[in-house]
BAKOLDREN-76160 format. One line per field, with one value per atom (N, C-alpha, C): residue number from 1; residue in one letter; atom name; z, x, y. Coordinates in Angstrom, 1 decimal, padded with zeros to 4 digits. Last residue first. Layout:
// BAKOLDREN-76160
num: [NUM,...];
residu: [a,...];
atome: [CA,...];
pz: [Z,...];
px: [X,...];
py: [Y,...];
END
This chain:
// BAKOLDREN-76160
num: [134,134,134,133,133,133,132,132,132,131,131,131,130,130,130,129,129,129,128,128,128,127,127,127,126,126,126,125,125,125,124,124,124,123,123,123,122,122,122,121,121,121,120,120,120,119,119,119,118,118,118,117,117,117,116,116,116,115,115,115,114,114,114,113,113,113,112,112,112,111,111,111,110,110,110,109,109,109,108,108,108,107,107,107,106,106,106,105,105,105,104,104,104,103,103,103,102,102,102,101,101,101,100,100,100,99,99,99,98,98,98,97,97,97,96,96,96,95,95,95,94,94,94,93,93,93,92,92,92,91,91,91,90,90,90,89,89,89,88,88,88,87,87,87,86,86,86,85,85,85,84,84,84,83,83,83,82,82,82,81,81,81,80,80,80,79,79,79,78,78,78,77,77,77,76,76,76,75,75,75,74,74,74,73,73,73,72,72,72,71,71,71,70,70,70,69,69,69,68,68,68,67,67,67,66,66,66,65,65,65,64,64,64,63,63,63,62,62,62,61,61,61,60,60,60,59,59,59,58,58,58,57,57,57,56,56,56,55,55,55,54,54,54,53,53,53,52,52,52,51,51,51,50,50,50,49,49,49,48,48,48,47,47,47,46,46,46,45,45,45,44,44,44,43,43,43,42,42,42,41,41,41,40,40,40,39,39,39,38,38,38,37,37,37,36,36,36,35,35,35,34,34,34,33,33,33,32,32,32,31,31,31,30,30,30,29,29,29,28,28,28,27,27,27,26,26,26,25,25,25,24,24,24,23,23,23,22,22,22,21,21,21,20,20,20,19,19,19,18,18,18,17,17,17,16,16,16,15,15,15,14,14,14,13,13,13,12,12,12,11,11,11,10,10,10,9,9,9,8,8,8,7,7,7,6,6,6,5,5,5,4,4,4,3,3,3,2,2,2,1,1,1];
residu: [d,d,d,e,e,e,d,d,d,d,d,d,e,e,e,y,y,y,v,v,v,e,e,e,d,d,d,g,g,g,s,s,s,s,s,s,g,g,g,r,r,r,l,l,l,g,g,g,a,a,a,a,a,a,i,i,i,n,n,n,q,q,q,n,n,n,i,i,i,k,k,k,i,i,i,i,i,i,i,i,i,e,e,e,l,l,l,k,k,k,q,q,q,p,p,p,e,e,e,p,p,p,d,d,d,t,t,t,l,l,l,v,v,v,d,d,d,l,l,l,a,a,a,q,q,q,k,k,k,d,d,d,i,i,i,f,f,f,h,h,h,s,s,s,l,l,l,r,r,r,m,m,m,i,i,i,n,n,n,r,r,r,k,k,k,i,i,i,e,e,e,e,e,e,p,p,p,l,l,l,p,p,p,n,n,n,d,d,d,a,a,a,k,k,k,a,a,a,v,v,v,e,e,e,l,l,l,h,h,h,f,f,f,i,i,i,t,t,t,w,w,w,v,v,v,r,r,r,q,q,q,n,n,n,y,y,y,k,k,k,l,l,l,a,a,a,e,e,e,g,g,g,l,l,l,r,r,r,i,i,i,q,q,q,h,h,h,d,d,d,a,a,a,d,d,d,g,g,g,w,w,w,r,r,r,r,r,r,q,q,q,c,c,c,e,e,e,i,i,i,l,l,l,k,k,k,f,f,f,a,a,a,a,a,a,q,q,q,t,t,t,l,l,l,v,v,v,r,r,r,a,a,a,e,e,e,t,t,t,d,d,d,r,r,r,g,g,g,s,s,s,m,m,m,t,t,t,e,e,e,k,k,k,q,q,q,v,v,v,t,t,t,q,q,q,y,y,y,a,a,a,n,n,n,l,l,l,a,a,a,n,n,n,n,n,n,y,y,y,m,m,m];
atome: [N,CA,C,N,CA,C,N,CA,C,N,CA,C,N,CA,C,N,CA,C,N,CA,C,N,CA,C,N,CA,C,N,CA,C,N,CA,C,N,CA,C,N,CA,C,N,CA,C,N,CA,C,N,CA,C,N,CA,C,N,CA,C,N,CA,C,N,CA,C,N,CA,C,N,CA,C,N,CA,C,N,CA,C,N,CA,C,N,CA,C,N,CA,C,N,CA,C,N,CA,C,N,CA,C,N,CA,C,N,CA,C,N,CA,C,N,CA,C,N,CA,C,N,CA,C,N,CA,C,N,CA,C,N,CA,C,N,CA,C,N,CA,C,N,CA,C,N,CA,C,N,CA,C,N,CA,C,N,CA,C,N,CA,C,N,CA,C,N,CA,C,N,CA,C,N,CA,C,N,CA,C,N,CA,C,N,CA,C,N,CA,C,N,CA,C,N,CA,C,N,CA,C,N,CA,C,N,CA,C,N,CA,C,N,CA,C,N,CA,C,N,CA,C,N,CA,C,N,CA,C,N,CA,C,N,CA,C,N,CA,C,N,CA,C,N,CA,C,N,CA,C,N,CA,C,N,CA,C,N,CA,C,N,CA,C,N,CA,C,N,CA,C,N,CA,C,N,CA,C,N,CA,C,N,CA,C,N,CA,C,N,CA,C,N,CA,C,N,CA,C,N,CA,C,N,CA,C,N,CA,C,N,CA,C,N,CA,C,N,CA,C,N,CA,C,N,CA,C,N,CA,C,N,CA,C,N,CA,C,N,CA,C,N,CA,C,N,CA,C,N,CA,C,N,CA,C,N,CA,C,N,CA,C,N,CA,C,N,CA,C,N,CA,C,N,CA,C,N,CA,C,N,CA,C,N,CA,C,N,CA,C,N,CA,C,N,CA,C,N,CA,C,N,CA,C,N,CA,C,N,CA,C,N,CA,C,N,CA,C,N,CA,C,N,CA,C,N,CA,C,N,CA,C,N,CA,C,N,CA,C,N,CA,C,N,CA,C,N,CA,C,N,CA,C,N,CA,C,N,CA,C,N,CA,C,N,CA,C];
pz: [105.6,105.2,106.3,106.5,106.2,106.1,106.6,106.1,105.7,110.3,109.0,108.3,110.0,110.8,110.0,109.8,108.9,109.8,110.3,111.1,110.4,108.5,109.3,109.6,107.7,108.7,109.9,104.5,105.4,106.9,103.1,104.2,104.8,100.8,101.8,102.6,098.4,098.2,099.1,098.0,098.3,098.2,097.1,096.0,096.3,099.0,098.0,096.9,101.3,101.7,100.3,099.6,100.0,100.5,100.5,099.1,098.4,103.1,101.8,100.7,103.8,103.9,103.6,102.6,101.9,102.6,103.8,102.2,101.7,106.3,106.0,104.5,106.0,106.4,106.0,105.3,104.5,104.5,107.2,106.1,105.0,109.7,109.5,108.0,109.8,109.1,108.9,111.5,109.6,108.6,114.3,113.4,112.1,114.5,113.8,113.9,112.9,113.3,113.3,111.3,111.5,113.2,108.7,109.8,110.3,106.1,106.8,108.5,106.3,107.0,107.0,106.4,107.6,107.3,103.9,105.0,105.7,102.3,102.6,103.8,102.6,103.3,102.9,101.9,102.3,103.5,098.9,099.3,101.0,098.3,097.7,098.8,098.2,099.0,099.1,096.1,097.3,098.2,093.9,094.4,095.4,094.8,094.1,094.6,094.0,095.0,095.0,091.2,092.1,093.3,090.2,089.9,090.9,090.5,091.0,091.2,088.8,090.4,091.2,086.1,086.9,088.3,086.5,085.9,086.5,086.5,087.6,087.5,084.2,085.1,086.8,082.6,082.1,083.7,083.2,082.6,082.9,082.6,083.3,083.1,080.8,080.7,081.5,079.5,081.3,080.6,077.3,077.4,078.7,078.5,077.2,077.6,081.6,080.9,079.5,084.1,083.2,082.1,085.9,085.2,084.7,086.9,085.5,085.4,087.3,086.4,086.1,090.2,089.5,087.7,091.0,091.2,090.0,091.9,090.7,090.5,093.7,092.5,091.3,095.8,095.1,094.0,096.8,097.0,095.2,097.1,096.3,095.6,099.6,098.2,097.0,101.5,100.8,099.2,102.1,100.7,100.5,103.3,101.7,100.5,105.0,104.2,102.3,106.3,106.2,105.4,106.8,105.4,105.5,108.1,107.0,105.8,110.3,110.2,108.3,111.1,111.3,110.6,112.2,110.6,110.6,113.8,112.5,111.2,116.1,115.3,113.8,117.6,116.0,115.5,120.2,119.6,118.2,120.0,120.2,119.9,120.2,121.0,121.1,118.1,117.9,119.1,117.6,118.0,118.0,116.6,117.9,118.4,114.2,115.3,116.6,112.9,113.3,114.7,112.7,113.5,113.9,111.0,112.0,113.3,108.9,109.0,110.1,108.5,108.9,109.1,107.6,108.8,109.4,104.8,106.5,107.8,104.0,103.9,105.2,104.1,105.0,104.9,102.7,103.7,104.4,099.8,100.5,102.3,099.2,099.7,099.7,099.5,100.6,100.6,097.1,098.6,099.6,095.3,095.4,096.7,095.1,096.0,095.9,095.0,096.3,096.3,092.3,093.2,094.6,091.2,090.8,092.1,092.9,091.6,092.3,094.0,094.5,092.5,094.1,092.9,094.0,094.8,093.8,093.4,097.9,097.2,095.6,098.8,098.7,098.1,098.9,097.8,097.6,100.3,099.0,098.0,102.9,102.7,101.0,103.1,102.8,102.2,103.3,102.7,101.7,105.9,104.8,103.7,107.5,107.1,106.2,107.5,106.8,106.6,108.4,107.4,106.6,111.6,110.5,109.0,112.1,111.9,111.2,112.7,111.9,110.9];
px: [107.7,107.4,108.0,105.8,107.9,107.2,104.6,103.9,105.5,103.7,105.0,104.2,100.6,102.5,102.7,100.3,100.0,100.7,097.5,098.7,098.9,095.6,096.0,097.1,096.2,095.6,096.4,095.9,097.3,097.5,093.4,093.9,095.7,093.7,093.4,093.9,094.4,093.5,093.1,096.7,095.4,094.1,097.8,098.5,097.1,098.2,097.4,097.5,099.2,098.3,097.4,101.9,101.4,100.2,102.8,102.8,101.9,102.7,101.5,101.5,104.6,103.6,102.7,107.4,106.9,105.1,106.9,107.2,106.3,107.5,106.7,106.4,110.2,108.8,107.7,111.8,111.6,110.5,112.0,110.5,110.7,112.5,111.5,110.4,115.3,115.0,112.8,116.5,116.0,115.8,116.0,114.7,115.5,118.3,117.2,116.0,121.6,120.3,118.7,124.9,123.0,122.5,125.6,125.8,123.9,125.9,127.4,126.5,122.7,124.6,125.5,121.3,121.5,122.9,122.4,123.0,123.0,121.5,123.2,123.2,119.1,119.5,120.7,118.5,118.4,119.1,118.9,120.1,119.7,117.2,118.5,119.5,115.5,114.7,116.9,115.4,115.2,115.8,115.0,116.3,116.4,112.4,113.8,114.9,111.6,111.3,112.2,111.6,112.5,112.2,110.6,112.4,112.6,108.1,108.2,109.9,107.8,108.0,108.1,108.1,109.3,108.7,106.0,107.1,108.4,104.0,103.8,105.3,104.4,104.2,104.5,103.9,105.2,105.9,101.3,101.8,103.1,102.1,101.6,102.0,103.1,102.0,101.7,106.4,105.8,104.6,108.1,106.2,105.9,110.8,110.0,108.3,110.9,111.1,109.9,111.0,112.1,111.5,109.4,109.4,110.0,112.0,109.9,109.4,113.4,113.9,112.4,112.2,112.8,112.9,110.9,110.0,111.0,113.6,112.7,111.4,114.4,115.2,114.2,112.3,113.1,113.2,113.5,111.8,112.0,116.2,116.1,114.2,116.7,116.6,116.6,114.7,113.8,114.4,116.7,115.4,114.4,118.9,119.2,117.8,117.5,118.0,118.1,117.5,116.8,116.9,120.3,119.7,118.2,121.6,122.0,120.6,119.8,120.0,119.9,121.0,119.5,118.9,123.4,123.0,121.9,123.3,123.8,123.6,121.7,121.1,121.5,122.3,123.0,121.9,122.3,123.9,123.7,119.6,120.1,121.4,118.9,119.7,120.5,116.6,118.0,119.6,114.1,115.3,117.1,112.9,112.0,113.1,114.0,113.8,113.8,114.0,115.3,115.3,111.0,111.6,112.8,110.6,110.3,111.0,111.8,112.9,112.2,110.2,112.0,111.8,108.0,107.8,109.5,108.5,108.7,108.7,108.8,109.8,109.5,106.4,107.3,108.2,104.5,104.7,105.3,106.0,106.1,105.9,105.2,106.5,106.9,102.6,102.7,104.6,102.2,102.0,102.1,103.1,103.6,103.7,100.6,102.1,103.0,099.0,098.6,099.9,099.3,099.3,099.5,099.3,100.3,100.2,097.1,097.5,098.6,097.8,097.7,097.8,098.0,096.4,096.2,100.3,099.5,098.4,099.8,100.6,100.7,097.9,097.7,098.3,099.1,097.6,097.6,100.9,101.3,100.4,099.6,100.3,100.7,098.3,097.4,098.3,100.3,099.3,099.2,101.4,102.3,101.2,098.8,098.9,099.7,099.3,098.0,098.1,101.6,101.4,100.0,101.1,101.3,102.1,098.8,098.9,099.4,100.5,100.0,099.3];
py: [086.2,085.3,083.9,088.7,087.8,086.7,091.5,090.3,088.9,092.7,091.8,090.9,094.6,093.8,093.3,097.8,096.4,095.8,099.8,099.2,097.8,102.6,101.0,101.2,104.8,104.8,103.5,105.3,104.8,104.8,105.7,106.2,106.4,103.0,103.6,104.8,101.6,102.7,103.1,100.5,099.7,100.3,102.6,101.3,100.2,104.2,104.6,103.6,102.4,103.1,103.7,102.4,100.9,101.4,105.0,104.6,103.7,105.1,106.4,105.6,103.4,103.4,104.2,104.9,102.9,103.0,107.4,106.7,105.3,106.2,107.0,107.1,105.0,104.6,105.0,107.2,106.0,105.3,108.5,109.0,108.5,107.4,107.5,108.1,106.9,106.2,106.8,108.6,108.9,108.2,108.0,108.8,109.3,106.7,105.7,106.8,106.8,107.4,106.8,106.5,105.7,106.9,107.9,108.6,108.0,106.0,107.1,107.8,105.1,104.6,105.0,106.9,106.6,105.2,108.0,109.1,108.4,106.0,105.9,107.7,106.2,105.5,105.7,109.2,108.8,107.8,108.4,109.5,109.3,106.7,106.7,106.8,108.0,107.0,106.9,109.7,110.5,109.3,108.2,108.7,109.4,107.3,106.3,107.1,109.8,109.1,108.5,109.6,110.7,110.1,107.7,108.3,108.9,109.0,107.5,107.7,111.1,111.0,109.8,110.1,110.5,110.7,108.3,108.0,108.7,110.5,109.9,108.7,111.7,112.6,111.4,109.7,110.5,111.0,107.3,108.6,109.1,104.0,104.8,106.2,101.8,102.4,103.7,101.0,101.2,101.8,100.2,100.1,100.5,101.2,102.2,101.7,101.3,100.6,101.1,102.7,103.5,102.8,101.4,102.7,103.0,099.0,099.3,100.2,100.8,100.0,100.0,101.4,102.3,101.7,099.1,100.2,101.0,098.3,097.2,097.9,099.7,099.6,099.4,099.6,100.4,100.6,096.6,097.4,098.3,097.3,096.5,096.2,098.4,099.5,098.4,097.3,098.3,098.9,095.7,094.7,096.3,097.0,096.3,095.8,097.9,098.6,098.6,095.8,096.5,097.1,094.7,093.8,094.6,096.8,096.8,095.6,096.7,097.7,097.6,094.2,094.5,095.7,094.4,093.6,094.1,096.6,096.4,095.8,095.1,095.9,096.8,093.1,093.2,094.3,094.7,094.0,094.1,097.0,095.3,094.8,099.3,098.9,098.1,099.1,099.8,099.7,098.8,097.7,097.6,100.1,099.6,098.8,100.1,101.8,100.9,098.1,099.0,099.7,098.2,097.0,097.3,099.4,099.9,099.2,098.5,099.4,100.3,096.4,096.1,097.5,098.2,097.1,097.0,098.4,099.2,098.8,096.3,096.8,098.2,095.8,094.6,095.8,097.9,097.6,096.8,097.1,098.2,098.5,094.8,094.6,096.1,095.2,094.5,094.5,096.8,097.7,096.0,094.9,096.2,096.8,093.2,093.1,093.8,094.9,094.3,094.0,095.4,096.7,096.3,093.5,094.0,094.4,090.4,091.6,092.8,087.5,088.9,089.7,084.9,085.4,087.3,083.7,083.6,084.1,085.0,085.5,085.2,083.1,084.7,084.7,080.6,081.0,082.2,080.8,080.5,080.9,081.3,082.9,082.3,078.7,080.4,081.0,077.5,077.2,078.1,078.6,078.9,077.9,078.0,078.6,079.6,075.4,075.8,077.1,074.7,074.2,074.8,076.0,076.6,076.3,073.7,075.4,075.9,071.9,071.7,073.4];
END
């Protein structure tokens, strides 16, 4: 019963979130997945977990990149350029992690995701968010 109520709440929450809230949520979720990779680096399935977390993170940043590349995107040009640069940087960092895996290399991606999410929420970034995963 509790799980049904929780699932219903999460469904309503997702349907009523603003675009900024949604963006903050997926960035936080991506950061959490990467944090879990760090925490469980020595586990037998850490390579699978790492691949899934990096793939999720890449999808998030690819969507951001594609959205700011649209001609009708209302963001100022400087912000669009900065998001594109961040997207490229994240891609390079992810490739570096895949070619030479080390848990501390995830830290910069995690921090970027957390800081952007905090900015979208209008918070300081000091908050700790748990996994929002479905």
